[in-house]
C-alpha positions in Angstrom: 28.8 57.6 37.0 25.5 57.2 38.9 23.7 59.0 36.1 25.3 56.6 33.6 24.2 53.5 35.5 20.6 54.8 35.7 20.5 55.4 32.0 22.1 52.0 31.3 19.5 50.2 33.5 16.6 52.1 31.9 17.9 51.1 28.4 18.2 47.5 29.5 14.6 47.4 30.8 13.3 49.0 27.7 15.1 46.5 25.4 13.8 43.6 27.5 10.3 44.9 27.4 10.2 45.3 23.6 11.9 42.0 23.1 9.2 40.3 25.2 6.6 42.3 23.4 7.8 41.1 20.1 7.7 37.5 21.1 4.1 37.9 22.4 2.9 39.3 19.1 4.4 36.5 17.0 1.8 34.3 15.3 1.0 31.0 17.0 2.2 27.9 15.1 -0.8 26.4 13.5 0.5 22.9 14.1 0.6 23.5 17.8 -2.8 25.0 18.5 -6.2 24.6 17.0 -9.5 26.4 17.5 -10.0 24.8 20.9 -6.5 24.8 22.3 -3.3 22.8 22.0 -3.3 19.7 19.8 -1.1 16.6 19.8 1.0 16.0 16.8 0.1 12.7 15.1 1.3 10.9 12.0 -1.4 10.4 9.4 -2.5 6.8 8.8 -1.6 6.3 5.2 -1.7 2.5 5.2 -5.1 2.3 3.5 -4.1 4.9 1.0 -0.9 3.2 -0.2 -1.8 -0.5 0.2 -3.9 -2.6 -2.1 -6.9 -4.4 -0.8 -6.3 -7.8 0.8 -6.0 -10.6 -1.8 -8.9 -12.4 -0.1 -11.2 -9.6 -1.3 -10.1 -10.2 -4.9 -10.8 -14.0 -4.2 -14.3 -13.2 -3.0 -15.0 -11.2 -6.3 -13.9 -14.3 -8.3 -15.9 -16.7 -6.2 -19.0 -14.5 -6.5 -19.0 -15.4 -10.2 -19.2 -19.1 -9.4 -22.0 -18.5 -6.9 -23.9 -16.5 -9.5 -23.4 -19.2 -12.2 -24.8 -21.8 -9.9 -27.8 -19.6 -9.0 -28.4 -18.8 -12.6 -28.4 -22.4 -13.8 -30.2 -23.6 -10.6 -27.1 -25.8 -10.0 -27.3 -25.5 -6.2 -24.3 -27.8 -5.6 -22.2 -25.4 -7.7 -23.6 -22.4 -5.9 -23.1 -24.0 -2.5 -19.5 -25.1 -3.2 -18.5 -21.6 -4.4 -20.4 -20.0 -1.5 -18.5 -22.2 1.0 -15.2 -21.0 -0.5 -16.4 -17.4 -0.5 -17.2 -17.7 3.3 -13.7 -19.0 3.9 -12.2 -16.1 2.0 -14.4 -13.6 3.9 -13.4 -15.2 7.3 -9.7 -14.7 6.4 -10.2 -11.2 5.0 -11.9 -10.0 8.2 -8.6 -10.4 10.2 -7.1 -7.6 8.0 -10.1 -5.3 8.2 -10.4 -2.6 10.9 -14.0 -1.7 10.4 -16.2 -3.6 12.9 -19.5 -1.9 11.9 -19.0 -2.5 8.2 -17.9 -6.1 8.9 -21.0 -6.7 10.9 -23.3 -5.4 8.2 -21.5 -7.5 5.6 -21.8 -10.6 7.8 -25.6 -10.0 8.1 -26.0 -9.9 4.4 -23.9 -12.9 3.9 -26.1 -14.9 6.3 -29.1 -13.8 4.2 -27.3 -15.1 1.1 -26.5 -18.4 2.8 -30.2 -18.9 3.7 -31.4 -18.0 0.2 -29.0 -20.5 -1.4 -29.9 -23.2 1.0 -33.6 -22.5 0.2 -32.8 -22.7 -3.6 -34.4 -19.2 -4.0 -32.8 -17.9 -7.2 -34.2 -14.4 -7.2 -33.4 -13.7 -3.6 -29.9 -15.4 -3.9 -29.1 -13.1 -6.9 -30.1 -10.0 -5.0 -28.4 -11.0 -1.8 -25.2 -11.8 -3.7 -25.1 -8.4 -5.3 -25.9 -6.7 -1.9 -23.0 -8.6 -0.3 -20.6 -7.7 -3.1 -21.6 -4.0 -2.8 -20.6 -4.2 0.8 -17.2 -5.7 -0.2 -16.9 -2.8 -2.7 -17.5 -0.3 0.2 -14.8 -2.0 2.2 -12.4 -1.9 -0.6 -12.9 1.8 -1.0 -10.8 2.2 2.2 -7.8 1.3 0.0 -7.7 4.4 -2.1 -5.2 3.0 -4.7 -7.1 -0.3 -5.1 -9.2 -0.8 -8.3 -11.3 -3.5 -6.7 -14.3 -1.4 -5.9 -14.5 -0.5 -9.7 -14.2 -4.1 -10.7 -17.0 -5.2 -8.3 -19.3 -2.4 -9.5 -18.8 -3.5 -13.1 -19.3 -7.2 -12.4 -22.3 -6.5 -10.3 -23.9 -4.6 -13.1 -22.9 -7.4 -15.5 -24.5 -10.0 -13.3 -27.7 -8.0 -13.1 -27.8 -7.7 -16.9 -27.1 -11.4 -17.5 -29.9 -12.4 -15.0 -32.4 -10.2 -16.8 -31.4 -11.6 -20.2 -31.5 -15.2 -19.0 -35.1 -14.7 -17.9 -35.8 -12.8 -21.2 -36.9 -9.8 -19.3 -35.8 -7.4 -22.1 -37.3 -4.3 -20.5 -35.2 -4.8 -17.4 -32.2 -5.8 -19.6 -32.4 -2.5 -21.5 -32.2 -0.6 -18.2 -29.3 -2.8 -16.9 -27.2 -2.4 -20.0 -27.4 1.3 -19.6 -26.3 0.9 -16.0 -23.4 -1.2 -17.1 -22.3 1.3 -19.7 -22.5 4.1 -17.1 -20.6 2.1 -14.6 -17.9 1.1 -17.1 -17.6 4.7 -18.3 -16.9 5.9 -14.7 -14.4 3.1 -14.0 -12.6 2.6 -17.3 -9.9 5.3 -16.7 -9.1 3.9 -13.3 -8.5 0.4 -14.7 -6.3 1.5 -17.6 -2.9 0.2 -16.5 0.0 -1.3 -18.4 -0.5 -5.0 -19.0 -4.3 -5.0 -19.3 -4.9 -2.3 -22.0 -5.9 -5.0 -24.5 -8.4 -6.4 -22.0 -9.8 -2.9 -21.4 -10.4 -2.6 -25.2 -12.0 -6.0 -25.3 -14.3 -5.3 -22.4 -15.4 -2.0 -23.9 -16.2 -3.6 -27.2 -18.0 -6.5 -25.5 -20.3 -4.1 -23.6 -21.1 -2.2 -26.8 -21.9 -5.5 -28.6 -24.1 -6.7 -25.7 -26.1 -3.5 -26.0 -26.8 -4.2 -29.6 -27.9 -7.8 -28.7 -30.2 -6.5 -26.0 -31.7 -3.9 -28.4 -32.3 -6.8 -30.8 -33.5 -9.1 -28.0 -31.1 -11.7 -29.3 -30.2 -13.9 -26.3 -27.8 -16.2 -28.3 -25.7 -13.4 -29.5 -25.8 -11.7 -26.1 -24.4 -14.8 -24.4 -21.5 -15.0 -26.9 -20.6 -11.4 -26.1 -21.1 -11.8 -22.4 -18.7 -14.7 -22.4 -16.1 -12.4 -23.9 -16.9 -9.7 -21.3 -16.6 -12.2 -18.5 -13.2 -13.5 -19.7 -11.8 -10.0 -20.0 -13.0 -8.9 -16.6 -11.5 -12.1 -15.1 -8.1 -11.3 -16.6 -8.3 -7.7 -15.4 -9.1 -8.8 -11.9 -6.4 -11.5 -11.8 -3.7 -9.2 -13.2 -4.5 -6.3 -10.8 -4.8 -8.7 -7.8 -1.3 -9.9 -8.4 0.4 -6.5 -8.9 
């Protein structure tokens, strides 16, 4: 009986040892420990991936066109009126944006634009407006499903092109139409959504026709095609902003 108890106890110890050993050699759960120790489980922030950009950012893109038209025609009342509305839209948008550094940089550029418009400096106003809109584009990239950054890039390239043609700077216009074509080529597939496919086709055609006008240095024809481009891009922006 005594020998049996000793054998039983020895067996129990061996079983316990190997059971413990097995648990020690099991792989560590990757979700519990990282290269420098234990990690806390956190839920990924998917808000910016699944949400569209705030509507105020779309409003800013539309108002930028009004500021540009005022600058281009030297109608400073028009430029100032649209700029005032743009500032209001930006002020409202900031309350939704969680990017203090980017907001500060955008605000600094906006202040430069305000000064340029108040000084009636067309060249600087045009450059500052595009710089401001590129910052808005950067901000909108935080919303991965939003097409706004593509829309801004296309319209910025369009404004640069129009400004060059308006001043009959055909060498610069030739460069700018290529930039617009390249920008459109990169963005076109991202914008192809149900409800605006006709406008996508119109925009593509308008850009090709604008290139022909630039090559021929024909400002009158260019302005006709630019009007079509402008109308189609406005419809694309409006449709996508309200989806």
